[in-house]
N, C-alpha and C positions, 0 to 999 in steps of 0.2 A: 098101947096107941102104935099100932101097925106103921113102918115106917113107907112113904108112896115111894118106888122107886121106879127110876128117872128110864125112861128108853130108849135106845142108841139112838143117834142119828147117823144114818147113812148119806154120804155128802152122794151127788151123782152129777158126773159132767153131759155133753147132748149125747156123748156117745153110750148112754148107759138108758137111753131113751127105746121103746117107755116105760118108764119105771113100774115096776112090780113087785107084789111081796106075798109070798116071800119070795127073796133074790134069790142068788146063786150064791150067797156064802152061806146062809145059814143051815145050819144041821137038819136033815132030812130028820128028827123028830119032831120038830118044830115046825110044820107043817101048818099049817092051813088051805084054806080056798084060797086059790093065787084069783089077788085084783089087784086090777093096774093104778099108783098113782100119780093123780095131778100134781107134776111142779114146778107145773108154768108159773105160779104163783109167787117161787121160792122155798117154797114150804109146805106138807102134807104131812098126816100123817091116819099107819095104817089101821084101819076099821077095827079090824080083829086081835091083833099084837101091841095096836100101840106104837113100832116103829117108825120113828122119823124120819123121811125125805126132805134130803133139803139141793139147792143146785149149788152149785159150786163156787168161789167170789168168782164175778170177771161173767161167767158161762152166760153166753147171749141165744134165744134160741128165735132161729129164721121164724116167720111166718106165724109166731108168739107175739102179743100183745102185751 
């Protein structure tokens, strides 16, 4: 049986919005079509590569409930 690899978590702040994947820190070879990630509920994963994006602790998004 192969092990399921846990994808990395990228913590983001309000200054990183809008969040998209691939993100600027990813290597060019791992690129896939750009998708925007909705982190307004705390955490979301990229549908292509599974990288998880999470709001940093204490981040408050103005205009979002």
